[in-house]
C-alpha positions in Angstrom: 72.2 67.6 -38.0 68.4 66.1 -38.8 65.6 65.5 -36.7 66.2 61.9 -36.2 70.0 61.8 -34.7 69.7 62.2 -31.1 72.6 64.4 -29.3 75.0 62.7 -26.7 73.6 64.2 -23.4 70.0 63.7 -25.0 70.2 59.7 -24.8 68.0 58.1 -22.5 69.5 56.2 -19.7 67.4 54.2 -16.9 67.7 55.3 -13.5 70.0 52.8 -11.6 69.3 52.4 -7.8 72.1 53.6 -5.8 71.6 50.7 -2.9 68.2 48.4 -2.7 66.7 47.9 0.4 69.0 45.5 2.0 71.7 47.6 1.8 69.9 50.9 3.0 67.9 48.3 5.8 70.5 47.9 8.3 71.7 51.3 8.2 68.1 52.7 8.8 67.8 49.9 11.8 71.3 51.7 13.5 70.9 55.0 13.2 67.2 54.6 14.9 68.4 52.7 17.2 71.2 55.3 18.1 69.0 57.8 17.8 67.1 56.1 19.9 69.6 55.9 22.7 70.8 59.9 22.4 66.8 60.6 23.3 66.9 57.9 26.2 70.0 59.5 27.6 68.7 62.8 27.0 65.6 62.1 29.0 67.8 59.5 31.7 70.0 62.1 33.5 68.0 65.0 34.4 65.3 62.2 35.6 68.1 60.4 37.9 69.6 63.8 38.7 66.1 65.1 39.9 65.7 62.0 41.8 68.4 62.5 43.4 67.9 66.1 44.3 64.2 65.5 45.6 65.9 62.5 48.0 67.8 64.5 49.4 65.7 67.2 50.3 63.5 64.4 51.7 66.5 63.1 54.0 67.8 66.9 55.0 64.7 68.6 56.0 62.2 67.8 58.3 58.4 67.7 57.5 58.3 70.4 60.3 60.4 72.5 58.7 58.6 71.8 55.3 55.2 72.6 56.8 56.7 75.7 58.5 57.5 77.1 55.5 55.5 76.0 52.5 52.4 75.0 54.9 49.8 77.2 54.3 47.6 77.8 50.7 48.1 81.6 50.7 49.7 82.7 47.4 53.0 83.6 49.1 53.5 80.2 50.3 52.3 78.8 46.8 55.0 81.8 45.3 57.7 80.1 47.8 57.0 77.1 47.1 56.6 77.2 43.1 60.0 79.5 43.3 61.9 76.1 45.3 60.2 74.1 43.4 62.1 75.5 40.1 65.2 76.0 41.7 
């Protein structure tokens, strides 16, 4: 083989696009909408649950009882209120 001959694996072929933007765009839009829905759901249900629990506490516990348990600004009362807030 001389220098002018090319082997089969040395052929230069133009790279053909697999898909153009008109085919890819709807798929990308669909994926982004699905990701947005999943993020919305991931934040929605904890918020709803938290608001429901807060409403339940406000409906069941009287203001006087809450002030008696957590009313002062001492470190013990702050720790108690923080602990109850984490639950």
